[in-house]
FIMARZA-77011 format. One line per 2 residues: their letters; for each residue x, y, z of N, C-alpha, C. Coordinates in Angstrom, 3 decimals. Each point is the difference from the previous one (the first is absolute). Layout:
N
a = X/Y/Z/X/Y/Z/X/Y/Z ~ ...;
END
This chain:
138
xx = -14.302/-36.165/-8.940/0.662/-0.806/0.989/1.374/0.610/0.280 ~ 0.249/0.330/1.242/1.249/0.639/0.378/1.014/-1.060/0.404;
xx = 1.199/0.208/-0.485/1.082/-0.880/0.412/0.664/0.591/1.237 ~ 0.929/-0.737/0.550/0.696/0.450/1.209/0.854/1.236/-0.289;
xx = 0.634/0.033/-1.161/0.836/1.153/-0.357/-0.853/1.246/-0.188 ~ -1.177/-0.168/-0.611/-0.886/1.149/-0.169/-0.492/0.514/1.352;
xx = -0.306/-0.901/0.885/-0.474/0.402/1.317/1.077/0.756/0.773 ~ 1.257/-0.459/-0.103/1.103/0.714/0.643/0.152/1.399/-0.589;
xx = -0.160/0.106/-1.315/0.099/1.296/-0.656/-1.127/0.927/0.451 ~ -1.216/-0.513/0.087/-1.128/0.802/0.467/0.184/0.430/1.448;
xx = 0.552/-0.885/0.822/0.264/0.361/1.392/1.059/1.101/0.103 ~ 1.039/-0.111/-0.820/1.058/1.019/-0.002/-0.548/1.343/-0.490;
xx = -0.852/-0.023/-1.015/-0.597/1.247/-0.497/-0.944/0.616/1.033 ~ -0.742/-0.832/0.705/-0.887/0.515/1.042/0.813/0.626/1.138;
xx = 1.108/-0.622/0.356/0.865/0.551/1.035/0.611/1.336/-0.443 ~ 0.386/0.064/-1.272/0.556/1.243/-0.524/-1.050/1.106/-0.002;
xx = -1.213/-0.305/-0.394/-1.065/1.006/0.024/-0.294/0.465/1.422 ~ 0.063/-0.918/0.946/-0.223/0.360/1.405/1.067/0.978/0.472;
xx = 1.251/-0.253/-0.365/1.082/0.904/0.404/-0.113/1.348/-0.694 ~ -0.424/0.009/-1.250/-0.164/1.266/-0.694/-1.118/0.831/0.616;
xx = -1.052/-0.640/0.471/-1.059/0.732/0.694/0.509/0.589/1.316 ~ 0.868/-0.723/0.686/0.575/0.514/1.243/0.848/1.248/-0.275;
xx = 0.823/-0.077/-1.044/0.829/1.153/-0.361/-0.877/1.164/-0.446 ~ -1.061/-0.281/-0.757/-0.905/1.068/-0.422/-0.657/0.677/1.193;
xx = -0.410/-0.781/0.997/-0.605/0.596/1.196/0.978/0.918/0.720 ~ 1.242/-0.405/0.075/1.005/0.861/0.642/0.233/1.267/-0.823;
xx = 0.032/-0.157/-1.314/0.225/1.172/-0.849/-1.190/0.952/0.004 ~ -1.215/-0.521/0.186/-1.164/0.883/0.100/0.121/0.941/1.201;
xx = 0.744/-0.389/1.012/0.206/0.847/1.169/1.215/0.908/-0.195 ~ 1.069/-0.544/-0.549/1.257/0.736/-0.104/-0.047/1.075/-1.091;
xx = -0.588/-0.314/-1.148/0.052/0.924/-1.133/-0.677/1.345/0.251 ~ -1.213/0.053/0.568/-0.565/1.329/0.258/0.812/0.821/1.000;
xx = 0.548/-0.661/1.018/0.819/0.729/0.972/1.260/0.561/-0.650 ~ 0.654/-0.822/-0.799/1.202/0.458/-0.688/-0.327/1.100/-1.009;
xx = -1.109/-0.159/-0.711/-0.391/1.022/-0.981/-0.304/1.323/0.686 ~ -0.642/-0.056/1.152/-0.293/1.250/0.703/1.273/0.665/0.501;
xx = 0.918/-0.794/0.544/1.261/0.597/0.474/0.788/0.607/-1.158 ~ 0.077/-0.708/-1.114/0.710/0.551/-1.160/-0.702/1.242/-0.534;
xx = -1.317/-0.039/-0.078/-0.738/1.159/-0.500/0.189/1.196/0.919 ~ 0.032/-0.234/1.286/0.199/1.096/0.946/1.396/0.596/-0.134;
xx = 0.992/-0.840/-0.261/1.369/0.508/-0.159/0.189/0.699/-1.339 ~ -0.681/-0.474/-1.038/0.270/0.492/-1.344/-0.978/1.048/-0.497;
xx = -1.046/0.303/0.749/-1.007/0.929/-0.513/0.523/1.436/0.086 ~ -0.626/0.832/-0.821/0.267/1.424/0.089/-0.914/0.565/1.086;
xx = -0.126/1.289/0.084/-0.672/0.639/1.117/-1.508/-0.290/0.045 ~ -0.634/-0.238/-1.115/-1.465/-0.100/-0.020/-0.502/-1.389/0.398;
xx = -1.238/-0.032/0.454/-0.669/-1.256/0.351/-0.268/-0.810/-1.261 ~ -0.303/0.662/-1.091/-0.252/-0.700/-1.256/1.230/-0.785/-0.438;
xx = 1.163/0.562/0.217/1.234/-0.707/-0.324/0.152/-1.251/0.861 ~ -0.344/0.093/1.275/0.066/-1.167/0.884/-0.955/-1.097/-0.461;
xx = -1.222/0.374/-0.333/-0.998/-0.982/-0.433/0.418/-0.646/-1.322 ~ 0.460/0.802/-0.941/0.426/-0.555/-1.291/1.233/-0.884/0.143;
xx = 0.948/0.426/0.814/1.183/-0.831/0.229/-0.373/-1.331/0.635 ~ -0.866/0.034/1.010/-0.432/-1.240/0.637/-0.694/-0.916/-0.997;
xx = -0.867/0.563/-0.817/-0.741/-0.804/-0.971/0.923/-0.658/-1.008 ~ 0.918/0.754/-0.551/0.894/-0.544/-1.027/0.986/-1.002/0.608;
xx = 0.555/0.313/1.141/0.956/-0.921/0.624/-0.697/-1.295/0.409 ~ -1.172/0.105/0.631/-0.714/-1.206/0.405/-0.425/-0.827/-1.213;
xx = -0.473/0.658/-1.045/-0.412/-0.736/-1.198/1.177/-0.729/-0.637 ~ 1.152/0.644/-0.057/1.157/-0.657/-0.614/0.518/-1.146/0.865;
xx = 0.056/0.196/1.318/0.449/-1.087/0.873/-0.964/-1.174/-0.026 ~ -1.298/0.294/0.006/-1.006/-1.048/-0.048/0.073/-0.770/-1.320;
xx = 0.179/0.731/-1.090/0.008/-0.641/-1.320/1.212/-0.902/-0.198 ~ 1.170/0.441/0.455/1.193/-0.810/-0.266/0.232/-1.081/1.036;
xx = -0.553/0.154/1.214/0.273/-1.029/1.007/-1.147/-0.984/0.167 ~ -1.226/0.446/0.014/-1.116/-0.917/0.205/-0.567/-0.480/-1.330;
xx = -0.246/0.905/-0.920/-0.560/-0.399/-1.288/1.069/-0.495/-0.970 ~ 1.255/0.296/0.288/1.166/-0.429/-0.785/-0.055/0.466/-1.449;
xx = -0.319/1.260/-0.162/0.010/0.589/-1.331/1.426/0.395/-0.357 ~ 0.173/0.388/-1.246/1.330/0.326/-0.502/0.515/1.275/0.680;
xx = 1.152/-0.107/0.625/0.542/1.153/0.727/0.473/1.079/-0.944 ~ 0.316/-0.308/-1.248/0.461/1.028/-0.950/-1.112/0.999/-0.325;
xx = -1.227/-0.495/-0.118/-1.128/0.896/-0.255/-0.222/0.922/1.191 ~ 0.122/-0.530/1.178/-0.226/0.822/1.179/1.152/0.965/0.245;
xx = 1.189/-0.337/-0.472/1.111/0.941/0.053/-0.288/1.185/-0.919 ~ -0.598/-0.291/-1.148/-0.378/1.067/-0.918/-1.123/0.863/0.598;
xx = -0.957/-0.634/0.679/-1.075/0.754/0.649/0.576/0.916/1.079 ~ 0.935/-0.513/0.788/0.632/0.828/1.030/0.766/1.173/-0.596;
xx = 0.706/-0.241/-1.088/0.756/1.100/-0.611/-0.933/1.064/-0.566 ~ -1.089/-0.420/-0.640/-0.960/0.975/-0.522/-0.648/0.770/1.142;
xx = -0.337/-0.687/1.076/-0.596/0.674/1.154/0.969/1.011/0.607 ~ 1.243/-0.394/0.201/0.974/0.923/0.600/0.226/1.224/-0.885;
xx = 0.128/-0.237/-1.300/0.208/1.128/-0.907/-1.200/0.938/-0.026 ~ -1.195/-0.563/-0.071/-1.189/0.854/-0.075/-0.236/0.749/1.313;
xx = 0.194/-0.663/1.119/-0.211/0.693/1.269/1.035/1.104/0.196 ~ 1.235/-0.265/-0.368/1.039/1.023/0.121/-0.302/1.187/-0.911;
xx = -0.469/-0.291/-1.209/-0.311/1.087/-0.929/-1.179/0.829/0.501 ~ -1.036/-0.650/0.507/-1.157/0.755/0.482/0.293/0.750/1.302;
xx = 0.965/-0.464/0.771/0.331/0.673/1.248/0.910/1.209/-0.237 ~ 1.002/-0.165/-0.861/0.994/1.066/-0.161/-0.068/0.705/-1.344;
xx = -0.649/-0.566/-0.995/-0.149/0.684/-1.281/1.090/-0.297/-1.014 ~ 1.115/-0.510/0.422/1.060/-0.392/-0.938/0.831/-1.105/0.643;
xx = 0.933/-0.517/-0.800/0.827/-1.103/0.498/1.378/0.460/0.448 ~ 0.329/1.257/-0.203/1.311/0.505/0.401/0.079/0.243/1.506;
xx = -1.139/0.337/0.584/-0.017/0.329/1.417/-0.160/-1.277/0.828 ~ 0.876/-0.208/0.938/-0.019/-1.147/0.907/0.049/-1.345/-0.743;
xx = 0.819/-0.086/-1.018/0.080/-1.253/-0.769/0.655/-1.125/0.809 ~ 0.867/0.347/0.950/0.588/-1.040/0.845/-1.057/-0.637/0.900;
xx = -0.978/0.781/0.442/-1.089/-0.538/0.805/-0.868/-0.954/-0.829 ~ -0.201/0.322/-1.249/-0.756/-0.877/-0.900/0.693/-1.348/-0.146;
xx = 1.298/0.021/-0.180/0.754/-1.244/-0.147/-0.028/-0.823/1.289 ~ 0.144/0.650/1.141/-0.041/-0.723/1.278/-1.363/-0.644/0.229;
xx = -1.068/0.722/-0.326/-1.349/-0.555/0.174/-0.203/-1.214/-0.890 ~ 0.392/0.124/-1.266/-0.192/-1.114/-0.929/0.839/-1.208/0.400;
xx = 1.224/0.219/0.389/0.858/-1.125/0.392/-0.494/-0.678/1.277 ~ -0.528/0.776/0.945/-0.527/-0.604/1.218/-1.225/-0.848/-0.294;
xx = -0.934/0.533/-0.775/-1.207/-0.762/-0.349/0.342/-1.263/-0.782 ~ 0.859/0.149/-0.980/0.327/-1.151/-0.843/0.823/-1.037/0.757;
xx = 0.839/0.432/0.928/0.789/-0.965/0.774/-0.902/-0.886/0.851 ~ -0.965/0.593/0.689/-0.903/-0.810/0.814/-0.873/-0.899/-0.861;
xx = -0.439/0.507/-1.140/-0.807/-0.833/-0.885/0.812/-1.178/-0.520 ~ 1.240/0.227/-0.372/0.835/-1.084/-0.520/0.367/-1.002/1.093;
xx = 0.179/0.468/1.223/0.277/-0.925/1.108/-1.151/-0.983/0.165 ~ -1.230/0.507/-0.041/-1.143/-0.896/0.151/-0.215/-0.850/-1.244;
xx = 0.267/0.534/-1.177/-0.206/-0.776/-1.233/1.000/-1.143/-0.107 ~ 1.241/0.263/0.325/1.035/-1.026/-0.122/0.002/-0.919/1.212;
xx = -0.351/0.511/1.160/0.074/-0.790/1.214/-1.174/-0.918/0.252 ~ -1.113/0.209/-0.681/-1.185/-0.831/0.269/0.230/-1.486/-0.292;
xx = 0.590/-0.397/-1.133/0.243/-1.437/-0.198/0.934/-0.595/1.046 ~ 0.985/0.768/0.435/0.908/-0.481/1.038/-0.726/-0.150/1.339;
xx = -0.924/0.896/0.278/-0.785/-0.098/1.220/-0.876/-1.254/-0.015 ~ -0.602/-0.288/-1.146/-0.802/-1.220/-0.118/0.856/-1.249/0.197;
xx = 1.167/-0.021/-0.618/0.895/-1.149/0.126/0.478/-0.160/1.434 ~ 0.334/1.100/0.649/0.470/-0.054/1.380/-1.077/-0.548/0.922;
xx = -1.242/0.438/-0.208/-1.079/-0.490/0.842/-0.277/-1.478/-0.261 ~ 0.106/-0.439/-1.237/-0.211/-1.423/-0.307/1.067/-0.861/0.669;
xx = 1.236/0.477/-0.004/1.081/-0.792/0.580/-0.015/0.019/1.525 ~ -0.569/1.037/0.596/0.015/0.096/1.456/-1.203/-0.678/0.650;
xx = -0.942/-0.490/-0.791/-1.196/-0.634/0.547/0.313/-1.424/0.455 ~ -0.292/-0.343/1.255/0.285/-1.366/0.461/-0.922/-1.042/-0.628;
xx = -1.151/0.407/-0.546/-0.917/-0.938/-0.621/0.387/-0.329/-1.446 ~ 0.990/0.714/-0.516/0.419/-0.213/-1.379/0.790/-1.297/-0.097;
xx = -0.419/-0.950/-0.845/0.731/-1.275/-0.086/1.376/0.133/-0.649 ~ 0.225/1.039/-0.797/1.307/0.181/-0.643/1.037/0.514/0.987;
xx = -0.422/0.492/1.136/0.908/0.576/0.991/0.745/-1.086/0.762 ~ -0.556/-1.166/0.091/0.590/-1.074/0.789/1.318/-0.459/-0.613;
xx = 0.964/-0.245/0.831/1.333/-0.411/-0.435/-0.070/-1.445/-0.437 ~ 0.622/-0.267/-1.130/0.003/-1.376/-0.533/1.263/-0.728/0.359;
END
């Protein structure tokens, strides 16, 4: 038997899930486009580098923004990927080390923006919805 308070809570949770699905749908469109643009800017000369960059960037953005996995693990994955790709491309870490740092910082900055900004995006959408009962001025 549901009480009135429980019903209000279930309604609020259903509204929150609805808004999260809306944000997820938008991110399903934005994330691949952003990952491709970043991969195109950050790849080395080969096509394999472009494909690998797109895969890793898209996987990290998807994991931290839609699946909400721990961003620290994905930061470690990005660092291992950048180090390994740089080593396999140039053979050592002394050559073009500033480019390695720029690539890693660019990838990690975008990943952290989506990881930290996703809860704020959900809250913003909940507050901007006219159907939300908490939005009404008391």
